[in-house]
mmCIF file of the N, C-alpha and C atoms, coordinates in Angstrom:
data_MODEL
# 
_entry.id   MODEL 
# 
loop_
_atom_site.group_PDB 
_atom_site.id 
_atom_site.type_symbol 
_atom_site.label_atom_id 
_atom_site.label_alt_id 
_atom_site.label_comp_id 
_atom_site.label_asym_id 
_atom_site.label_entity_id 
_atom_site.label_seq_id 
_atom_site.pdbx_PDB_ins_code 
_atom_site.Cartn_x 
_atom_site.Cartn_y 
_atom_site.Cartn_z 
_atom_site.occupancy 
_atom_site.B_iso_or_equiv 
_atom_site.pdbx_formal_charge 
_atom_site.auth_seq_id 
_atom_site.auth_comp_id 
_atom_site.auth_asym_id 
_atom_site.auth_atom_id 
_atom_site.pdbx_PDB_model_num 
ATOM 1   N N  . MET A 1 1  ? -45.547 44.876 -19.323 1.00 0.00 ? 1  MET A N  1 
ATOM 2   C CA . MET A 1 1  ? -46.226 45.822 -20.180 1.00 0.00 ? 1  MET A CA 1 
ATOM 3   C C  . MET A 1 1  ? -45.397 47.096 -20.250 1.00 0.00 ? 1  MET A C  1 
ATOM 4   N N  . ILE A 1 2  ? -45.317 47.646 -21.440 1.00 0.00 ? 2  ILE A N  1 
ATOM 5   C CA . ILE A 1 2  ? -44.642 48.929 -21.645 1.00 0.00 ? 2  ILE A CA 1 
ATOM 6   C C  . ILE A 1 2  ? -45.732 49.982 -21.814 1.00 0.00 ? 2  ILE A C  1 
ATOM 7   N N  . TYR A 1 3  ? -45.712 50.974 -20.938 1.00 0.00 ? 3  TYR A N  1 
ATOM 8   C CA . TYR A 1 3  ? -46.729 52.018 -20.936 1.00 0.00 ? 3  TYR A CA 1 
ATOM 9   C C  . TYR A 1 3  ? -46.081 53.294 -21.447 1.00 0.00 ? 3  TYR A C  1 
ATOM 10  N N  . PRO A 1 4  ? -46.678 54.128 -22.243 1.00 0.00 ? 4  PRO A N  1 
ATOM 11  C CA . PRO A 1 4  ? -48.089 54.230 -22.573 1.00 0.00 ? 4  PRO A CA 1 
ATOM 12  C C  . PRO A 1 4  ? -48.500 53.469 -23.832 1.00 0.00 ? 4  PRO A C  1 
ATOM 13  N N  . GLU A 1 5  ? -47.567 52.771 -24.498 1.00 0.00 ? 5  GLU A N  1 
ATOM 14  C CA . GLU A 1 5  ? -47.928 52.075 -25.734 1.00 0.00 ? 5  GLU A CA 1 
ATOM 15  C C  . GLU A 1 5  ? -48.816 50.858 -25.505 1.00 0.00 ? 5  GLU A C  1 
ATOM 16  N N  . ALA A 1 6  ? -48.897 50.386 -24.276 1.00 0.00 ? 6  ALA A N  1 
ATOM 17  C CA . ALA A 1 6  ? -49.685 49.201 -23.923 1.00 0.00 ? 6  ALA A CA 1 
ATOM 18  C C  . ALA A 1 6  ? -49.226 47.975 -24.702 1.00 0.00 ? 6  ALA A C  1 
ATOM 19  N N  . VAL A 1 7  ? -47.912 47.826 -24.802 1.00 0.00 ? 7  VAL A N  1 
ATOM 20  C CA . VAL A 1 7  ? -47.334 46.647 -25.451 1.00 0.00 ? 7  VAL A CA 1 
ATOM 21  C C  . VAL A 1 7  ? -47.074 45.604 -24.375 1.00 0.00 ? 7  VAL A C  1 
ATOM 22  N N  . TRP A 1 8  ? -47.649 44.427 -24.576 1.00 0.00 ? 8  TRP A N  1 
ATOM 23  C CA . TRP A 1 8  ? -47.455 43.316 -23.655 1.00 0.00 ? 8  TRP A CA 1 
ATOM 24  C C  . TRP A 1 8  ? -46.456 42.351 -24.246 1.00 0.00 ? 8  TRP A C  1 
ATOM 25  N N  . TYR A 1 9  ? -45.485 41.964 -23.450 1.00 0.00 ? 9  TYR A N  1 
ATOM 26  C CA . TYR A 1 9  ? -44.501 40.972 -23.870 1.00 0.00 ? 9  TYR A CA 1 
ATOM 27  C C  . TYR A 1 9  ? -44.765 39.671 -23.138 1.00 0.00 ? 9  TYR A C  1 
ATOM 28  N N  . GLY A 1 10 ? -44.505 38.565 -23.816 1.00 0.00 ? 10 GLY A N  1 
ATOM 29  C CA . GLY A 1 10 ? -44.708 37.262 -23.208 1.00 0.00 ? 10 GLY A CA 1 
ATOM 30  C C  . GLY A 1 10 ? -43.531 36.348 -23.464 1.00 0.00 ? 10 GLY A C  1 
ATOM 31  N N  . HIS A 1 11 ? -43.402 35.340 -22.630 1.00 0.00 ? 11 HIS A N  1 
ATOM 32  C CA . HIS A 1 11 ? -42.323 34.350 -22.733 1.00 0.00 ? 11 HIS A CA 1 
ATOM 33  C C  . HIS A 1 11 ? -40.964 35.043 -22.716 1.00 0.00 ? 11 HIS A C  1 
ATOM 34  N N  . VAL A 1 12 ? -40.846 36.076 -21.899 1.00 0.00 ? 12 VAL A N  1 
ATOM 35  C CA . VAL A 1 12 ? -39.616 36.848 -21.798 1.00 0.00 ? 12 VAL A CA 1 
ATOM 36  C C  . VAL A 1 12 ? -38.673 36.144 -20.824 1.00 0.00 ? 12 VAL A C  1 
ATOM 37  N N  . THR A 1 13 ? -37.423 36.002 -21.253 1.00 0.00 ? 13 THR A N  1 
ATOM 38  C CA . THR A 1 13 ? -36.399 35.442 -20.378 1.00 0.00 ? 13 THR A CA 1 
ATOM 39  C C  . THR A 1 13 ? -35.482 36.576 -19.917 1.00 0.00 ? 13 THR A C  1 
ATOM 40  N N  . GLU A 1 14 ? -34.657 36.271 -18.972 1.00 0.00 ? 14 GLU A N  1 
ATOM 41  C CA . GLU A 1 14 ? -33.704 37.268 -18.481 1.00 0.00 ? 14 GLU A CA 1 
ATOM 42  C C  . GLU A 1 14 ? -32.821 37.771 -19.627 1.00 0.00 ? 14 GLU A C  1 
ATOM 43  N N  . ALA A 1 15 ? -32.524 36.904 -20.567 1.00 0.00 ? 15 ALA A N  1 
ATOM 44  C CA . ALA A 1 15 ? -31.694 37.280 -21.718 1.00 0.00 ? 15 ALA A CA 1 
ATOM 45  C C  . ALA A 1 15 ? -32.381 38.290 -22.635 1.00 0.00 ? 15 ALA A C  1 
ATOM 46  N N  . ASP A 1 16 ? -33.718 38.379 -22.583 1.00 0.00 ? 16 ASP A N  1 
ATOM 47  C CA . ASP A 1 16 ? -34.471 39.307 -23.441 1.00 0.00 ? 16 ASP A CA 1 
ATOM 48  C C  . ASP A 1 16 ? -34.578 40.717 -22.868 1.00 0.00 ? 16 ASP A C  1 
ATOM 49  N N  . VAL A 1 17 ? -34.326 40.870 -21.598 1.00 0.00 ? 17 VAL A N  1 
ATOM 50  C CA . VAL A 1 17 ? -34.568 42.155 -20.920 1.00 0.00 ? 17 VAL A CA 1 
ATOM 51  C C  . VAL A 1 17 ? -33.736 43.280 -21.520 1.00 0.00 ? 17 VAL A C  1 
ATOM 52  N N  . ASP A 1 18 ? -32.446 43.050 -21.742 1.00 0.00 ? 18 ASP A N  1 
ATOM 53  C CA . ASP A 1 18 ? -31.598 44.104 -22.316 1.00 0.00 ? 18 ASP A CA 1 
ATOM 54  C C  . ASP A 1 18 ? -32.102 44.537 -23.690 1.00 0.00 ? 18 ASP A C  1 
ATOM 55  N N  . GLU A 1 19 ? -32.554 43.562 -24.504 1.00 0.00 ? 19 GLU A N  1 
ATOM 56  C CA . GLU A 1 19 ? -33.066 43.892 -25.835 1.00 0.00 ? 19 GLU A CA 1 
ATOM 57  C C  . GLU A 1 19 ? -34.323 44.757 -25.740 1.00 0.00 ? 19 GLU A C  1 
ATOM 58  N N  . ILE A 1 20 ? -35.216 44.436 -24.815 1.00 0.00 ? 20 ILE A N  1 
ATOM 59  C CA . ILE A 1 20 ? -36.439 45.226 -24.632 1.00 0.00 ? 20 ILE A CA 1 
ATOM 60  C C  . ILE A 1 20 ? -36.090 46.646 -24.192 1.00 0.00 ? 20 ILE A C  1 
ATOM 61  N N  . ILE A 1 21 ? -35.165 46.760 -23.265 1.00 0.00 ? 21 ILE A N  1 
ATOM 62  C CA . ILE A 1 21 ? -34.775 48.090 -22.782 1.00 0.00 ? 21 ILE A CA 1 
ATOM 63  C C  . ILE A 1 21 ? -34.135 48.908 -23.900 1.00 0.00 ? 21 ILE A C  1 
ATOM 64  N N  . GLU A 1 22 ? -33.158 48.307 -24.595 1.00 0.00 ? 22 GLU A N  1 
ATOM 65  C CA . GLU A 1 22 ? -32.440 49.045 -25.637 1.00 0.00 ? 22 GLU A CA 1 
ATOM 66  C C  . GLU A 1 22 ? -33.331 49.349 -26.843 1.00 0.00 ? 22 GLU A C  1 
ATOM 67  N N  . SER A 1 23 ? -34.069 48.355 -27.305 1.00 0.00 ? 23 SER A N  1 
ATOM 68  C CA . SER A 1 23 ? -34.862 48.535 -28.512 1.00 0.00 ? 23 SER A CA 1 
ATOM 69  C C  . SER A 1 23 ? -36.131 49.333 -28.267 1.00 0.00 ? 23 SER A C  1 
ATOM 70  N N  . HIS A 1 24 ? -36.895 48.968 -27.227 1.00 0.00 ? 24 HIS A N  1 
ATOM 71  C CA . HIS A 1 24 ? -38.207 49.583 -27.036 1.00 0.00 ? 24 HIS A CA 1 
ATOM 72  C C  . HIS A 1 24 ? -38.163 50.814 -26.136 1.00 0.00 ? 24 HIS A C  1 
ATOM 73  N N  . ILE A 1 25 ? -37.635 50.657 -24.964 1.00 0.00 ? 25 ILE A N  1 
ATOM 74  C CA . ILE A 1 25 ? -37.682 51.774 -24.013 1.00 0.00 ? 25 ILE A CA 1 
ATOM 75  C C  . ILE A 1 25 ? -36.781 52.924 -24.466 1.00 0.00 ? 25 ILE A C  1 
ATOM 76  N N  . ILE A 1 26 ? -35.562 52.604 -24.899 1.00 0.00 ? 26 ILE A N  1 
ATOM 77  C CA . ILE A 1 26 ? -34.642 53.661 -25.327 1.00 0.00 ? 26 ILE A CA 1 
ATOM 78  C C  . ILE A 1 26 ? -34.872 54.030 -26.796 1.00 0.00 ? 26 ILE A C  1 
ATOM 79  N N  . GLY A 1 27 ? -34.995 53.020 -27.663 1.00 0.00 ? 27 GLY A N  1 
ATOM 80  C CA . GLY A 1 27 ? -35.080 53.261 -29.098 1.00 0.00 ? 27 GLY A CA 1 
ATOM 81  C C  . GLY A 1 27 ? -36.472 53.476 -29.649 1.00 0.00 ? 27 GLY A C  1 
ATOM 82  N N  . GLY A 1 28 ? -37.501 53.143 -28.857 1.00 0.00 ? 28 GLY A N  1 
ATOM 83  C CA . GLY A 1 28 ? -38.867 53.351 -29.308 1.00 0.00 ? 28 GLY A CA 1 
ATOM 84  C C  . GLY A 1 28 ? -39.400 52.297 -30.265 1.00 0.00 ? 28 GLY A C  1 
ATOM 85  N N  . LYS A 1 29 ? -38.643 51.198 -30.476 1.00 0.00 ? 29 LYS A N  1 
ATOM 86  C CA . LYS A 1 29 ? -39.074 50.148 -31.403 1.00 0.00 ? 29 LYS A CA 1 
ATOM 87  C C  . LYS A 1 29 ? -39.373 48.870 -30.615 1.00 0.00 ? 29 LYS A C  1 
ATOM 88  N N  . PRO A 1 30 ? -40.651 48.451 -30.564 1.00 0.00 ? 30 PRO A N  1 
ATOM 89  C CA . PRO A 1 30 ? -41.005 47.230 -29.843 1.00 0.00 ? 30 PRO A CA 1 
ATOM 90  C C  . PRO A 1 30 ? -40.278 46.007 -30.407 1.00 0.00 ? 30 PRO A C  1 
ATOM 91  N N  . VAL A 1 31 ? -40.052 45.034 -29.539 1.00 0.00 ? 31 VAL A N  1 
ATOM 92  C CA . VAL A 1 31 ? -39.424 43.777 -29.930 1.00 0.00 ? 31 VAL A CA 1 
ATOM 93  C C  . VAL A 1 31 ? -40.549 42.843 -30.370 1.00 0.00 ? 31 VAL A C  1 
ATOM 94  N N  . GLU A 1 32 ? -40.812 42.829 -31.665 1.00 0.00 ? 32 GLU A N  1 
ATOM 95  C CA . GLU A 1 32 ? -41.984 42.134 -32.194 1.00 0.00 ? 32 GLU A CA 1 
ATOM 96  C C  . GLU A 1 32 ? -42.014 40.643 -31.882 1.00 0.00 ? 32 GLU A C  1 
ATOM 97  N N  . ARG A 1 33 ? -40.873 39.983 -31.859 1.00 0.00 ? 33 ARG A N  1 
ATOM 98  C CA . ARG A 1 33 ? -40.855 38.540 -31.631 1.00 0.00 ? 33 ARG A CA 1 
ATOM 99  C C  . ARG A 1 33 ? -41.334 38.164 -30.231 1.00 0.00 ? 33 ARG A C  1 
ATOM 100 N N  . LEU A 1 34 ? -41.357 39.124 -29.319 1.00 0.00 ? 34 LEU A N  1 
ATOM 101 C CA . LEU A 1 34 ? -41.794 38.857 -27.944 1.00 0.00 ? 34 LEU A CA 1 
ATOM 102 C C  . LEU A 1 34 ? -43.163 39.436 -27.620 1.00 0.00 ? 34 LEU A C  1 
ATOM 103 N N  . MET A 1 35 ? -43.740 40.191 -28.549 1.00 0.00 ? 35 MET A N  1 
ATOM 104 C CA . MET A 1 35 ? -45.026 40.837 -28.284 1.00 0.00 ? 35 MET A CA 1 
ATOM 105 C C  . MET A 1 35 ? -46.162 39.825 -28.275 1.00 0.00 ? 35 MET A C  1 
ATOM 106 N N  . LEU A 1 36 ? -47.076 39.985 -27.323 1.00 0.00 ? 36 LEU A N  1 
ATOM 107 C CA . LEU A 1 36 ? -48.282 39.166 -27.295 1.00 0.00 ? 36 LEU A CA 1 
ATOM 108 C C  . LEU A 1 36 ? -49.343 39.812 -28.177 1.00 0.00 ? 36 LEU A C  1 
ATOM 109 N N  . ALA A 1 37 ? -50.034 38.990 -28.925 1.00 0.00 ? 37 ALA A N  1 
ATOM 110 C CA . ALA A 1 37 ? -51.125 39.490 -29.767 1.00 0.00 ? 37 ALA A CA 1 
ATOM 111 C C  . ALA A 1 37 ? -52.291 39.908 -28.890 1.00 0.00 ? 37 ALA A C  1 
ATOM 112 N N  . ASP A 1 38 ? -53.084 40.859 -29.363 1.00 0.00 ? 38 ASP A N  1 
ATOM 113 C CA . ASP A 1 38 ? -54.264 41.293 -28.612 1.00 0.00 ? 38 ASP A CA 1 
ATOM 114 C C  . ASP A 1 38 ? -55.177 40.120 -28.287 1.00 0.00 ? 38 ASP A C  1 
ATOM 115 N N  . SER A 1 39 ? -55.212 39.121 -29.178 1.00 0.00 ? 39 SER A N  1 
ATOM 116 C CA . SER A 1 39 ? -56.077 37.956 -28.958 1.00 0.00 ? 39 SER A CA 1 
ATOM 117 C C  . SER A 1 39 ? -55.597 37.083 -27.802 1.00 0.00 ? 39 SER A C  1 
ATOM 118 N N  . CYS A 1 40 ? -54.401 37.340 -27.307 1.00 0.00 ? 40 CYS A N  1 
ATOM 119 C CA . CYS A 1 40 ? -53.861 36.553 -26.189 1.00 0.00 ? 40 CYS A CA 1 
ATOM 120 C C  . CYS A 1 40 ? -54.027 37.243 -24.831 1.00 0.00 ? 40 CYS A C  1 
ATOM 121 N N  . LEU A 1 41 ? -54.607 38.421 -24.837 1.00 0.00 ? 41 LEU A N  1 
ATOM 122 C CA . LEU A 1 41 ? -54.754 39.158 -23.584 1.00 0.00 ? 41 LEU A CA 1 
ATOM 123 C C  . LEU A 1 41 ? -56.086 38.855 -22.928 1.00 0.00 ? 41 LEU A C  1 
ATOM 124 N N  . ASN A 1 42 ? -56.030 38.513 -21.660 1.00 0.00 ? 42 ASN A N  1 
ATOM 125 C CA . ASN A 1 42 ? -57.233 38.275 -20.848 1.00 0.00 ? 42 ASN A CA 1 
ATOM 126 C C  . ASN A 1 42 ? -58.162 37.212 -21.423 1.00 0.00 ? 42 ASN A C  1 
ATOM 127 N N  . THR A 1 43 ? -57.586 36.139 -21.923 1.00 0.00 ? 43 THR A N  1 
ATOM 128 C CA . THR A 1 43 ? -58.402 35.060 -22.466 1.00 0.00 ? 43 THR A CA 1 
ATOM 129 C C  . THR A 1 43 ? -57.713 33.716 -22.285 1.00 0.00 ? 43 THR A C  1 
ATOM 130 N N  . ALA A 1 44 ? -58.481 32.706 -22.037 1.00 0.00 ? 44 ALA A N  1 
ATOM 131 C CA . ALA A 1 44 ? -57.936 31.354 -21.950 1.00 0.00 ? 44 ALA A CA 1 
ATOM 132 C C  . ALA A 1 44 ? -57.777 30.749 -23.334 1.00 0.00 ? 44 ALA A C  1 
ATOM 133 N N  . ALA A 1 45 ? -58.275 31.422 -24.364 1.00 0.00 ? 45 ALA A N  1 
ATOM 134 C CA . ALA A 1 45 ? -58.245 30.901 -25.729 1.00 0.00 ? 45 ALA A CA 1 
ATOM 135 C C  . ALA A 1 45 ? -56.941 31.209 -26.465 1.00 0.00 ? 45 ALA A C  1 
ATOM 136 N N  . CYS A 1 46 ? -55.985 31.792 -25.809 1.00 0.00 ? 46 CYS A N  1 
ATOM 137 C CA . CYS A 1 46 ? -54.720 32.149 -26.451 1.00 0.00 ? 46 CYS A CA 1 
ATOM 138 C C  . CYS A 1 46 ? -54.005 30.903 -26.946 1.00 0.00 ? 46 CYS A C  1 
ATOM 139 N N  . GLU A 1 47 ? -53.528 30.964 -28.188 1.00 0.00 ? 47 GLU A N  1 
ATOM 140 C CA . GLU A 1 47 ? -52.831 29.819 -28.777 1.00 0.00 ? 47 GLU A CA 1 
ATOM 141 C C  . GLU A 1 47 ? -51.572 29.447 -28.003 1.00 0.00 ? 47 GLU A C  1 
ATOM 142 N N  . HIS A 1 48 ? -50.899 30.421 -27.392 1.00 0.00 ? 48 HIS A N  1 
ATOM 143 C CA . HIS A 1 48 ? -49.698 30.141 -26.613 1.00 0.00 ? 48 HIS A CA 1 
ATOM 144 C C  . HIS A 1 48 ? -50.045 29.422 -25.312 1.00 0.00 ? 48 HIS A C  1 
ATOM 145 N N  . ARG A 1 49 ? -51.149 29.775 -24.742 1.00 0.00 ? 49 ARG A N  1 
ATOM 146 C CA . ARG A 1 49 ? -51.589 29.140 -23.505 1.00 0.00 ? 49 ARG A CA 1 
ATOM 147 C C  . ARG A 1 49 ? -51.903 27.665 -23.757 1.00 0.00 ? 49 ARG A C  1 
ATOM 148 N N  . LYS A 1 50 ? -52.530 27.372 -24.879 1.00 0.00 ? 50 LYS A N  1 
ATOM 149 C CA . LYS A 1 50 ? -52.869 25.987 -25.211 1.00 0.00 ? 50 LYS A CA 1 
ATOM 150 C C  . LYS A 1 50 ? -51.612 25.139 -25.354 1.00 0.00 ? 50 LYS A C  1 
ATOM 151 N N  . GLU A 1 51 ? -50.576 25.698 -25.983 1.00 0.00 ? 51 GLU A N  1 
ATOM 152 C CA . GLU A 1 51 ? -49.319 24.961 -26.140 1.00 0.00 ? 51 GLU A CA 1 
ATOM 153 C C  . GLU A 1 51 ? -48.724 24.634 -24.784 1.00 0.00 ? 51 GLU A C  1 
ATOM 154 N N  . LYS A 1 52 ? -48.733 25.587 -23.913 1.00 0.00 ? 52 LYS A N  1 
ATOM 155 C CA . LYS A 1 52 ? -48.129 25.390 -22.600 1.00 0.00 ? 52 LYS A CA 1 
ATOM 156 C C  . LYS A 1 52 ? -48.920 24.358 -21.803 1.00 0.00 ? 52 LYS A C  1 
ATOM 157 N N  . ILE A 1 53 ? -50.242 24.430 -21.842 1.00 0.00 ? 53 ILE A N  1 
ATOM 158 C CA . ILE A 1 53 ? -51.073 23.488 -21.100 1.00 0.00 ? 53 ILE A CA 1 
ATOM 159 C C  . ILE A 1 53 ? -50.926 22.078 -21.656 1.00 0.00 ? 53 ILE A C  1 
ATOM 160 N N  . SER A 1 54 ? -50.966 21.942 -22.977 1.00 0.00 ? 54 SER A N  1 
ATOM 161 C CA . SER A 1 54 ? -50.863 20.604 -23.565 1.00 0.00 ? 54 SER A CA 1 
ATOM 162 C C  . SER A 1 54 ? -49.481 20.010 -23.385 1.00 0.00 ? 54 SER A C  1 
ATOM 163 N N  . GLY A 1 55 ? -48.470 20.844 -23.206 1.00 0.00 ? 55 GLY A N  1 
ATOM 164 C CA . GLY A 1 55 ? -47.117 20.356 -23.018 1.00 0.00 ? 55 GLY A CA 1 
ATOM 165 C C  . GLY A 1 55 ? -46.787 19.940 -21.601 1.00 0.00 ? 55 GLY A C  1 
ATOM 166 N N  . GLN A 1 56 ? -47.710 20.146 -20.677 1.00 0.00 ? 56 GLN A N  1 
ATOM 167 C CA . GLN A 1 56 ? -47.432 19.823 -19.271 1.00 0.00 ? 56 GLN A CA 1 
ATOM 168 C C  . GLN A 1 56 ? -47.674 18.368 -18.994 1.00 0.00 ? 56 GLN A C  1 
# 
């Protein structure tokens, strides 16, 4: 999570960290392709969670 914007990132790999730091933390622009939707926070109903569970 990036605070104070309360932006949650998901499915982040080590390769994504530099982009998040440069784009969001330094540049102030969130990395939209990695942002979790509000509907995916604190819920088992998240569409990404279903993909991961069904793929196991």
